[in-house]
FIKOLZA-1660 file (N, C-alpha, C; in steps of 0.1 Angstrom, whole numbers, plus 5000, padded with zeros to 4 digits):
% residues 211
   i   px   py   pz ch aa at
   1 1463 2432 1139  A  X  N
   1 1453 2428 1148  A  X CA
   1 1440 2435 1146  A  X  C
   2 1441 2448 1145  A  X  N
   2 1429 2458 1143  A  X CA
   2 1422 2454 1130  A  X  C
   3 1430 2452 1119  A  X  N
   3 1424 2447 1106  A  X CA
   3 1416 2435 1108  A  X  C
   4 1422 2425 1115  A  X  N
   4 1415 2412 1116  A  X CA
   4 1402 2413 1124  A  X  C
   5 1401 2422 1134  A  X  N
   5 1389 2423 1141  A  X CA
   5 1378 2430 1133  A  X  C
   6 1382 2440 1126  A  X  N
   6 1372 2447 1117  A  X CA
   6 1367 2438 1106  A  X  C
   7 1376 2431 1099  A  X  N
   7 1372 2422 1089  A  X CA
   7 1363 2411 1094  A  X  C
   8 1367 2406 1106  A  X  N
   8 1359 2396 1112  A  X CA
   8 1344 2400 1114  A  X  C
   9 1342 2412 1119  A  X  N
   9 1328 2418 1121  A  X CA
   9 1321 2419 1107  A  X  C
  10 1328 2424 1096  A  X  N
  10 1322 2425 1083  A  X CA
  10 1317 2412 1079  A  X  C
  11 1325 2402 1078  A  X  N
  11 1322 2389 1072  A  X CA
  11 1312 2381 1081  A  X  C
  12 1312 2383 1094  A  X  N
  12 1303 2377 1102  A  X CA
  12 1289 2383 1100  A  X  C
  13 1289 2395 1099  A  X  N
  13 1275 2402 1097  A  X CA
  13 1270 2398 1083  A  X  C
  14 1278 2397 1073  A  X  N
  14 1273 2393 1060  A  X CA
  14 1267 2379 1060  A  X  C
  15 1275 2370 1067  A  X  N
  15 1271 2356 1069  A  X CA
  15 1258 2355 1076  A  X  C
  16 1257 2363 1087  A  X  N
  16 1245 2363 1095  A  X CA
  16 1232 2368 1087  A  X  C
  17 1234 2376 1078  A  X  N
  17 1223 2381 1070  A  X CA
  17 1217 2369 1062  A  X  C
  18 1225 2360 1058  A  X  N
  18 1219 2348 1051  A  X CA
  18 1212 2339 1061  A  X  C
  19 1217 2337 1073  A  X  N
  19 1210 2329 1082  A  X CA
  19 1198 2335 1088  A  X  C
  20 1197 2348 1089  A  X  N
  20 1185 2355 1092  A  X CA
  20 1175 2353 1081  A  X  C
  21 1179 2353 1069  A  X  N
  21 1169 2351 1058  A  X CA
  21 1164 2337 1058  A  X  C
  22 1173 2327 1062  A  X  N
  22 1168 2313 1063  A  X CA
  22 1158 2312 1074  A  X  C
  23 1160 2319 1085  A  X  N
  23 1150 2319 1096  A  X CA
  23 1137 2324 1092  A  X  C
  24 1137 2335 1085  A  X  N
  24 1125 2342 1081  A  X CA
  24 1117 2333 1071  A  X  C
  25 1125 2326 1062  A  X  N
  25 1118 2318 1052  A  X CA
  25 1111 2305 1059  A  X  C
  26 1118 2300 1069  A  X  N
  26 1112 2289 1076  A  X CA
  26 1100 2293 1084  A  X  C
  27 1101 2305 1090  A  X  N
  27 1089 2310 1098  A  X CA
  27 1077 2312 1088  A  X  C
  28 1079 2316 1076  A  X  N
  28 1068 2317 1067  A  X CA
  28 1064 2306 1060  A  X  C
  29 1070 2295 1063  A  X  N
  29 1068 2282 1055  A  X CA
  29 1058 2273 1062  A  X  C
  30 1060 2260 1059  A  X  N
  30 1050 2250 1064  A  X CA
  30 1051 2247 1078  A  X  C
  31 1064 2248 1083  A  X  N
  31 1067 2244 1097  A  X CA
  31 1075 2256 1103  A  X  C
  32 1068 2266 1108  A  X  N
  32 1074 2277 1115  A  X CA
  32 1082 2273 1126  A  X  C
  33 1092 2281 1130  A  X  N
  33 1101 2277 1141  A  X CA
  33 1094 2274 1154  A  X  C
  34 1083 2281 1156  A  X  N
  34 1075 2278 1169  A  X CA
  34 1070 2264 1169  A  X  C
  35 1069 2257 1158  A  X  N
  35 1064 2243 1158  A  X CA
  35 1075 2233 1159  A  X  C
  36 1088 2238 1159  A  X  N
  36 1100 2229 1159  A  X CA
  36 1106 2228 1173  A  X  C
  37 1113 2218 1175  A  X  N
  37 1120 2217 1188  A  X CA
  37 1133 2226 1188  A  X  C
  38 1139 2227 1200  A  X  N
  38 1151 2236 1201  A  X CA
  38 1162 2231 1192  A  X  C
  39 1164 2218 1191  A  X  N
  39 1174 2212 1183  A  X CA
  39 1171 2215 1168  A  X  C
  40 1159 2214 1165  A  X  N
  40 1155 2217 1150  A  X CA
  40 1156 2232 1147  A  X  C
  41 1153 2240 1157  A  X  N
  41 1155 2255 1154  A  X CA
  41 1170 2258 1153  A  X  C
  42 1178 2251 1161  A  X  N
  42 1193 2254 1161  A  X CA
  42 1199 2250 1147  A  X  C
  43 1192 2241 1140  A  X  N
  43 1197 2235 1128  A  X CA
  43 1194 2244 1116  A  X  C
  44 1185 2254 1118  A  X  N
  44 1181 2263 1107  A  X CA
  44 1193 2272 1103  A  X  C
  45 1196 2272 1091  A  X  N
  45 1208 2280 1085  A  X CA
  45 1208 2279 1071  A  X  C
  46 1215 2290 1065  A  X  N
  46 1215 2290 1050  A  X CA
  46 1226 2282 1045  A  X  C
  47 1223 2271 1037  A  X  N
  47 1234 2263 1033  A  X CA
  47 1242 2268 1022  A  X  C
  48 1256 2266 1024  A  X  N
  48 1266 2269 1014  A  X CA
  48 1274 2257 1012  A  X  C
  49 1272 2251 1000  A  X  N
  49 1277 2237 0997  A  X CA
  49 1286 2237 0986  A  X  C
  50 1295 2228 0986  A  X  N
  50 1305 2226 0976  A  X CA
  50 1302 2214 0967  A  X  C
  51 1291 2206 0971  A  X  N
  51 1288 2195 0962  A  X CA
  51 1273 2195 0962  A  X  C
  52 1268 2189 0951  A  X  N
  52 1253 2187 0949  A  X CA
  52 1248 2178 0961  A  X  C
  53 1255 2168 0964  A  X  N
  53 1251 2158 0974  A  X CA
  53 1249 2165 0987  A  X  C
  54 1259 2174 0991  A  X  N
  54 1257 2181 1004  A  X CA
  54 1246 2190 1004  A  X  C
  55 1243 2197 0993  A  X  N
  55 1231 2206 0993  A  X CA
  55 1218 2197 0994  A  X  C
  56 1217 2187 0986  A  X  N
  56 1206 2178 0987  A  X CA
  56 1203 2173 1001  A  X  C
  57 1213 2169 1008  A  X  N
  57 1212 2164 1021  A  X CA
  57 1207 2175 1031  A  X  C
  58 1211 2188 1028  A  X  N
  58 1208 2198 1037  A  X CA
  58 1193 2202 1035  A  X  C
  59 1187 2199 1024  A  X  N
  59 1173 2203 1021  A  X CA
  59 1164 2191 1019  A  X  C
  60 1170 2179 1021  A  X  N
  60 1162 2167 1018  A  X CA
  60 1149 2166 1025  A  X  C
  61 1139 2158 1019  A  X  N
  61 1126 2156 1026  A  X CA
  61 1125 2142 1031  A  X  C
  62 1130 2140 1043  A  X  N
  62 1129 2126 1049  A  X CA
  62 1115 2123 1053  A  X  C
  63 1114 2110 1058  A  X  N
  63 1101 2106 1063  A  X CA
  63 1096 2115 1074  A  X  C
  64 1105 2120 1082  A  X  N
  64 1102 2129 1093  A  X CA
  64 1105 2143 1088  A  X  C
  65 1095 2151 1084  A  X  N
  65 1098 2164 1078  A  X CA
  65 1105 2174 1087  A  X  C
  66 1105 2170 1101  A  X  N
  66 1112 2180 1110  A  X CA
  66 1126 2173 1115  A  X  C
  67 1131 2166 1106  A  X  N
  67 1144 2160 1109  A  X CA
  67 1154 2170 1113  A  X  C
  68 1163 2168 1123  A  X  N
  68 1172 2179 1128  A  X CA
  68 1183 2181 1118  A  X  C
  69 1185 2172 1108  A  X  N
  69 1196 2174 1099  A  X CA
  69 1192 2185 1088  A  X  C
  70 1180 2188 1088  A  X  N
  70 1176 2197 1077  A  X CA
  70 1178 2212 1081  A  X  C
  71 1184 2219 1072  A  X  N
  71 1186 2233 1075  A  X CA
  71 1174 2243 1071  A  X  C
  72 1166 2238 1062  A  X  N
  72 1155 2246 1057  A  X CA
  72 1142 2239 1057  A  X  C
  73 1136 2235 1068  A  X  N
  73 1124 2226 1068  A  X CA
  73 1112 2235 1064  A  X  C
  74 1104 2229 1056  A  X  N
  74 1091 2235 1052  A  X CA
  74 1091 2246 1041  A  X  C
  75 1103 2247 1034  A  X  N
  75 1104 2256 1023  A  X CA
  75 1097 2251 1010  A  X  C
  76 1092 2259 1002  A  X  N
  76 1086 2254 0990  A  X CA
  76 1097 2252 0979  A  X  C
  77 1094 2246 0969  A  X  N
  77 1103 2242 0958  A  X CA
  77 1109 2253 0952  A  X  C
  78 1101 2264 0949  A  X  N
  78 1106 2275 0942  A  X CA
  78 1115 2283 0950  A  X  C
  79 1114 2283 0964  A  X  N
  79 1124 2289 0973  A  X CA
  79 1137 2282 0973  A  X  C
  80 1136 2268 0973  A  X  N
  80 1148 2260 0974  A  X CA
  80 1155 2261 0960  A  X  C
  81 1148 2263 0950  A  X  N
  81 1154 2265 0936  A  X CA
  81 1163 2278 0936  A  X  C
  82 1157 2288 0942  A  X  N
  82 1165 2301 0942  A  X CA
  82 1178 2299 0950  A  X  C
  83 1177 2292 0961  A  X  N
  83 1189 2290 0969  A  X CA
  83 1199 2281 0963  A  X  C
  84 1194 2271 0956  A  X  N
  84 1203 2262 0948  A  X CA
  84 1211 2269 0938  A  X  C
  85 1205 2280 0932  A  X  N
  85 1212 2287 0921  A  X CA
  85 1224 2294 0925  A  X  C
  86 1225 2297 0938  A  X  N
  86 1237 2304 0943  A  X CA
  86 1247 2296 0949  A  X  C
  87 1245 2283 0948  A  X  N
  87 1254 2274 0956  A  X CA
  87 1268 2273 0948  A  X  C
  88 1280 2272 0956  A  X  N
  88 1293 2272 0950  A  X CA
  88 1295 2261 0941  A  X  C
  89 1289 2249 0943  A  X  N
  89 1293 2238 0935  A  X CA
  89 1288 2240 0920  A  X  C
  90 1279 2249 0918  A  X  N
  90 1275 2251 0904  A  X CA
  90 1286 2257 0895  A  X  C
  91 1296 2263 0901  A  X  N
  91 1307 2269 0893  A  X CA
  91 1316 2258 0888  A  X  C
  92 1316 2246 0892  A  X  N
  92 1324 2235 0888  A  X CA
  92 1336 2234 0898  A  X  C
  93 1342 2222 0898  A  X  N
  93 1352 2218 0908  A  X CA
  93 1363 2228 0908  A  X  C
  94 1368 2232 0897  A  X  N
  94 1381 2240 0896  A  X CA
  94 1378 2254 0901  A  X  C
  95 1365 2259 0901  A  X  N
  95 1363 2273 0905  A  X CA
  95 1355 2275 0918  A  X  C
  96 1351 2264 0924  A  X  N
  96 1343 2264 0935  A  X CA
  96 1349 2272 0946  A  X  C
  97 1362 2271 0949  A  X  N
  97 1368 2278 0960  A  X CA
  97 1369 2293 0958  A  X  C
  98 1366 2298 0946  A  X  N
  98 1365 2312 0944  A  X CA
  98 1351 2318 0944  A  X  C
  99 1341 2310 0947  A  X  N
  99 1328 2315 0948  A  X CA
  99 1326 2325 0960  A  X  C
 100 1320 2336 0958  A  X  N
 100 1319 2346 0968  A  X CA
 100 1313 2342 0981  A  X  C
 101 1302 2332 0980  A  X  N
 101 1296 2328 0992  A  X CA
 101 1304 2318 1000  A  X  C
 102 1313 2310 0993  A  X  N
 102 1322 2301 0999  A  X CA
 102 1332 2308 1006  A  X  C
 103 1337 2320 0999  A  X  N
 103 1347 2328 1006  A  X CA
 103 1341 2334 1019  A  X  C
 104 1329 2338 1018  A  X  N
 104 1323 2344 1030  A  X CA
 104 1321 2334 1040  A  X  C
 105 1318 2321 1037  A  X  N
 105 1316 2310 1046  A  X CA
 105 1329 2308 1053  A  X  C
 106 1339 2307 1045  A  X  N
 106 1353 2303 1051  A  X CA
 106 1358 2315 1060  A  X  C
 107 1357 2327 1056  A  X  N
 107 1361 2338 1064  A  X CA
 107 1353 2340 1077  A  X  C
 108 1340 2337 1076  A  X  N
 108 1332 2339 1088  A  X CA
 108 1335 2328 1098  A  X  C
 109 1338 2315 1093  A  X  N
 109 1342 2304 1102  A  X CA
 109 1356 2307 1108  A  X  C
 110 1365 2312 1099  A  X  N
 110 1378 2316 1103  A  X CA
 110 1378 2325 1115  A  X  C
 111 1369 2335 1114  A  X  N
 111 1368 2345 1125  A  X CA
 111 1363 2339 1138  A  X  C
 112 1356 2329 1138  A  X  N
 112 1351 2323 1150  A  X CA
 112 1363 2316 1158  A  X  C
 113 1373 2313 1152  A  X  N
 113 1383 2305 1158  A  X CA
 113 1396 2312 1160  A  X  C
 114 1399 2322 1151  A  X  N
 114 1411 2329 1152  A  X CA
 114 1410 2342 1144  A  X  C
 115 1419 2351 1145  A  X  N
 115 1418 2364 1139  A  X CA
 115 1422 2363 1124  A  X  C
 116 1413 2369 1116  A  X  N
 116 1416 2369 1101  A  X CA
 116 1430 2377 1099  A  X  C
 117 1438 2372 1090  A  X  N
 117 1451 2377 1088  A  X CA
 117 1452 2384 1074  A  X  C
 118 1457 2396 1074  A  X  N
 118 1460 2402 1061  A  X CA
 118 1474 2399 1058  A  X  C
 119 1476 2393 1046  A  X  N
 119 1489 2387 1043  A  X CA
 119 1496 2394 1032  A  X  C
 120 1490 2402 1025  A  X  N
 120 1496 2410 1014  A  X CA
 120 1489 2423 1012  A  X  C
 121 1494 2431 1004  A  X  N
 121 1487 2443 0999  A  X CA
 121 1492 2446 0985  A  X  C
 122 1482 2453 0978  A  X  N
 122 1485 2458 0965  A  X CA
 122 1482 2473 0965  A  X  C
 123 1493 2481 0961  A  X  N
 123 1490 2496 0961  A  X CA
 123 1483 2500 0948  A  X  C
 124 1475 2511 0949  A  X  N
 124 1468 2517 0937  A  X CA
 124 1467 2531 0940  A  X  C
 125 1464 2539 0929  A  X  N
 125 1464 2554 0930  A  X CA
 125 1477 2559 0936  A  X  C
 126 1488 2554 0930  A  X  N
 126 1501 2558 0936  A  X CA
 126 1504 2572 0932  A  X  C
 127 1508 2581 0942  A  X  N
 127 1511 2595 0940  A  X CA
 127 1525 2597 0945  A  X  C
 128 1535 2603 0937  A  X  N
 128 1548 2605 0941  A  X CA
 128 1551 2619 0940  A  X  C
 129 1559 2624 0950  A  X  N
 129 1564 2637 0952  A  X CA
 129 1579 2636 0953  A  X  C
 130 1587 2641 0943  A  X  N
 130 1601 2639 0945  A  X CA
 130 1607 2653 0951  A  X  C
 131 1614 2651 0961  A  X  N
 131 1620 2663 0968  A  X CA
 131 1634 2666 0964  A  X  C
 132 1643 2667 0973  A  X  N
 132 1657 2669 0970  A  X CA
 132 1664 2658 0963  A  X  C
 133 1671 2661 0952  A  X  N
 133 1679 2651 0945  A  X CA
 133 1693 2655 0945  A  X  C
 134 1702 2648 0950  A  X  N
 134 1716 2651 0952  A  X CA
 134 1725 2640 0946  A  X  C
 135 1734 2644 0937  A  X  N
 135 1744 2635 0931  A  X CA
 135 1737 2623 0926  A  X  C
 136 1726 2624 0919  A  X  N
 136 1719 2614 0913  A  X CA
 136 1710 2619 0902  A  X  C
 137 1709 2612 0891  A  X  N
 137 1701 2616 0879  A  X CA
 137 1691 2604 0877  A  X  C
 138 1679 2605 0881  A  X  N
 138 1669 2594 0879  A  X CA
 138 1665 2593 0865  A  X  C
 139 1663 2580 0861  A  X  N
 139 1659 2578 0847  A  X CA
 139 1646 2571 0846  A  X  C
 140 1643 2561 0855  A  X  N
 140 1630 2554 0854  A  X CA
 140 1627 2549 0868  A  X  C
 141 1615 2545 0870  A  X  N
 141 1610 2540 0883  A  X CA
 141 1604 2526 0880  A  X  C
 142 1604 2517 0890  A  X  N
 142 1598 2504 0889  A  X CA
 142 1590 2502 0902  A  X  C
 143 1578 2495 0900  A  X  N
 143 1570 2492 0911  A  X CA
 143 1566 2477 0909  A  X  C
 144 1565 2469 0919  A  X  N
 144 1562 2455 0918  A  X CA
 144 1548 2453 0912  A  X  C
 145 1546 2443 0903  A  X  N
 145 1533 2440 0898  A  X CA
 145 1526 2429 0907  A  X  C
 146 1533 2422 0914  A  X  N
 146 1528 2411 0923  A  X CA
 146 1524 2417 0936  A  X  C
 147 1516 2411 0944  A  X  N
 147 1512 2416 0957  A  X CA
 147 1525 2417 0965  A  X  C
 148 1524 2427 0974  A  X  N
 148 1535 2430 0983  A  X CA
 148 1532 2424 0996  A  X  C
 149 1541 2416 1002  A  X  N
 149 1539 2410 1016  A  X CA
 149 1538 2421 1025  A  X  C
 150 1528 2420 1034  A  X  N
 150 1526 2430 1045  A  X CA
 150 1536 2428 1056  A  X  C
 151 1548 2432 1054  A  X  N
 151 1558 2431 1064  A  X CA
 151 1568 2443 1063  A  X  C
 152 1575 2445 1075  A  X  N
 152 1584 2456 1076  A  X CA
 152 1595 2454 1065  A  X  C
 153 1599 2465 1059  A  X  N
 153 1610 2465 1049  A  X CA
 153 1606 2460 1035  A  X  C
 154 1593 2458 1033  A  X  N
 154 1588 2455 1020  A  X CA
 154 1591 2465 1009  A  X  C
 155 1596 2462 0998  A  X  N
 155 1599 2472 0987  A  X CA
 155 1586 2475 0980  A  X  C
 156 1583 2488 0979  A  X  N
 156 1571 2493 0972  A  X CA
 156 1574 2500 0960  A  X  C
 157 1587 2505 0958  A  X  N
 157 1591 2513 0947  A  X CA
 157 1605 2513 0946  A  X  C
 158 1611 2514 0933  A  X  N
 158 1625 2514 0930  A  X CA
 158 1628 2524 0920  A  X  C
 159 1638 2533 0921  A  X  N
 159 1643 2542 0911  A  X CA
 159 1656 2538 0905  A  X  C
 160 1657 2539 0891  A  X  N
 160 1669 2536 0885  A  X CA
 160 1675 2550 0880  A  X  C
 161 1688 2550 0879  A  X  N
 161 1694 2562 0873  A  X CA
 161 1709 2561 0874  A  X  C
 162 1716 2573 0873  A  X  N
 162 1731 2572 0874  A  X CA
 162 1736 2581 0884  A  X  C
 163 1746 2576 0890  A  X  N
 163 1753 2584 0900  A  X CA
 163 1760 2596 0895  A  X  C
 164 1758 2608 0901  A  X  N
 164 1764 2621 0895  A  X CA
 164 1772 2628 0906  A  X  C
 165 1777 2621 0916  A  X  N
 165 1785 2627 0926  A  X CA
 165 1788 2616 0937  A  X  C
 166 1796 2621 0947  A  X  N
 166 1801 2611 0958  A  X CA
 166 1790 2606 0967  A  X  C
 167 1779 2613 0969  A  X  N
 167 1769 2610 0979  A  X CA
 167 1754 2611 0972  A  X  C
 168 1751 2601 0964  A  X  N
 168 1738 2601 0957  A  X CA
 168 1727 2600 0967  A  X  C
 169 1716 2608 0966  A  X  N
 169 1705 2608 0974  A  X CA
 169 1693 2613 0967  A  X  C
 170 1681 2608 0969  A  X  N
 170 1668 2613 0964  A  X CA
 170 1657 2611 0975  A  X  C
 171 1651 2622 0977  A  X  N
 171 1640 2622 0987  A  X CA
 171 1626 2620 0980  A  X  C
 172 1620 2610 0983  A  X  N
 172 1606 2607 0976  A  X CA
 172 1596 2604 0987  A  X  C
 173 1585 2612 0985  A  X  N
 173 1572 2610 0994  A  X CA
 173 1562 2603 0986  A  X  C
 174 1558 2592 0992  A  X  N
 174 1548 2583 0985  A  X CA
 174 1535 2584 0992  A  X  C
 175 1525 2586 0984  A  X  N
 175 1511 2584 0990  A  X CA
 175 1503 2574 0981  A  X  C
 176 1497 2565 0988  A  X  N
 176 1490 2555 0980  A  X CA
 176 1479 2548 0988  A  X  C
 177 1469 2544 0981  A  X  N
 177 1458 2536 0988  A  X CA
 177 1464 2522 0986  A  X  C
 178 1460 2513 0995  A  X  N
 178 1463 2499 0995  A  X CA
 178 1451 2490 0997  A  X  C
 179 1451 2479 0991  A  X  N
 179 1440 2468 0992  A  X CA
 179 1447 2456 0999  A  X  C
 180 1442 2452 1010  A  X  N
 180 1448 2440 1016  A  X CA
 180 1443 2427 1010  A  X  C
 181 1451 2417 1011  A  X  N
 181 1448 2403 1008  A  X CA
 181 1446 2396 1020  A  X  C
 182 1436 2386 1021  A  X  N
 182 1432 2380 1033  A  X CA
 182 1435 2365 1032  A  X  C
 183 1443 2360 1042  A  X  N
 183 1446 2346 1043  A  X CA
 183 1453 2340 1031  A  X  C
 184 1460 2348 1023  A  X  N
 184 1466 2343 1010  A  X CA
 184 1456 2338 1000  A  X  C
 185 1443 2343 1001  A  X  N
 185 1434 2337 0992  A  X CA
 185 1425 2346 0986  A  X  C
 186 1421 2357 0993  A  X  N
 186 1411 2367 0988  A  X CA
 186 1415 2381 0989  A  X  C
 187 1413 2388 0978  A  X  N
 187 1414 2403 0979  A  X CA
 187 1402 2408 0986  A  X  C
 188 1405 2418 0995  A  X  N
 188 1393 2422 1004  A  X CA
 188 1382 2428 0995  A  X  C
 189 1385 2437 0986  A  X  N
 189 1373 2443 0978  A  X CA
 189 1366 2433 0971  A  X  C
 190 1373 2422 0965  A  X  N
 190 1366 2412 0957  A  X CA
 190 1357 2404 0967  A  X  C
 191 1363 2399 0977  A  X  N
 191 1355 2391 0987  A  X CA
 191 1342 2399 0992  A  X  C
 192 1344 2411 0995  A  X  N
 192 1333 2419 1001  A  X CA
 192 1323 2422 0990  A  X  C
 193 1328 2428 0979  A  X  N
 193 1318 2433 0969  A  X CA
 193 1310 2422 0963  A  X  C
 194 1317 2411 0960  A  X  N
 194 1310 2399 0953  A  X CA
 194 1300 2393 0963  A  X  C
 195 1305 2391 0976  A  X  N
 195 1294 2385 0986  A  X CA
 195 1283 2395 0988  A  X  C
 196 1285 2408 0989  A  X  N
 196 1274 2416 0991  A  X CA
 196 1265 2417 0980  A  X  C
 197 1271 2417 0967  A  X  N
 197 1262 2418 0956  A  X CA
 197 1254 2405 0954  A  X  C
 198 1260 2394 0957  A  X  N
 198 1252 2381 0956  A  X CA
 198 1241 2380 0966  A  X  C
 199 1244 2384 0978  A  X  N
 199 1235 2384 0990  A  X CA
 199 1222 2393 0986  A  X  C
 200 1226 2405 0982  A  X  N
 200 1215 2415 0978  A  X CA
 200 1206 2409 0968  A  X  C
 201 1212 2404 0957  A  X  N
 201 1204 2398 0946  A  X CA
 201 1196 2386 0951  A  X  C
 202 1201 2378 0959  A  X  N
 202 1195 2366 0965  A  X CA
 202 1183 2370 0973  A  X  C
 203 1185 2380 0982  A  X  N
 203 1173 2384 0991  A  X CA
 203 1163 2391 0982  A  X  C
 204 1166 2398 0972  A  X  N
 204 1156 2404 0963  A  X CA
 204 1148 2393 0957  A  X  C
 205 1153 2382 0953  A  X  N
 205 1146 2371 0946  A  X CA
 205 1137 2363 0956  A  X  C
 206 1142 2363 0969  A  X  N
 206 1134 2355 0978  A  X CA
 206 1123 2363 0985  A  X  C
 207 1124 2376 0986  A  X  N
 207 1114 2384 0992  A  X CA
 207 1100 2382 0987  A  X  C
 208 1098 2381 0974  A  X  N
 208 1084 2379 0969  A  X CA
 208 1078 2366 0973  A  X  C
 209 1087 2356 0977  A  X  N
 209 1082 2343 0980  A  X CA
 209 1077 2342 0995  A  X  C
 210 1079 2353 1002  A  X  N
 210 1075 2352 1016  A  X CA
 210 1060 2356 1018  A  X  C
 211 1054 2361 1007  A  X  N
 211 1041 2365 1008  A  X CA
 211 1030 2353 1007  A  X  C
% end
């Protein structure tokens, strides 16, 4: 539960950074928020689209330029071009669902309705300390290569060897860092690092257009 609450805050804040950027772009554009109705202001958001059609609909220029279906009214073409370049649909149908901004969009929406779940973990920087060894001669160890389900009794390490007495025993102390997997879809570090990197680069490209 604690993991889910923390992760929810992280991804909500990253997603909010994009929407704040959208608001600032609109305010610096042809139709600032003060000139729009409440409904039109509520529609302002950073589009994250899985198809070209959806993106075009989000930024289209209808006869009424303040149409409430528009997410970015009043932006210039060069600004919209920058935003289009980071859309998930440009990766192609097979890779769209792995786009960092789509992951961010999914996880932010997920957090609004239920707690984000950590469903697996993968250990790294494994450090072992072998203590008392009784009636057993270890020969090799094994660690799973696949993600480990985050549940009680999950096997994280196995030792092979031969019995050398009536009561084999080996004490092992394990220290390891772990990385959680979220919702059976995203590794935490990947989702966070990729989204943060993409957002930072995007904001850097958009900042000069505000002048």
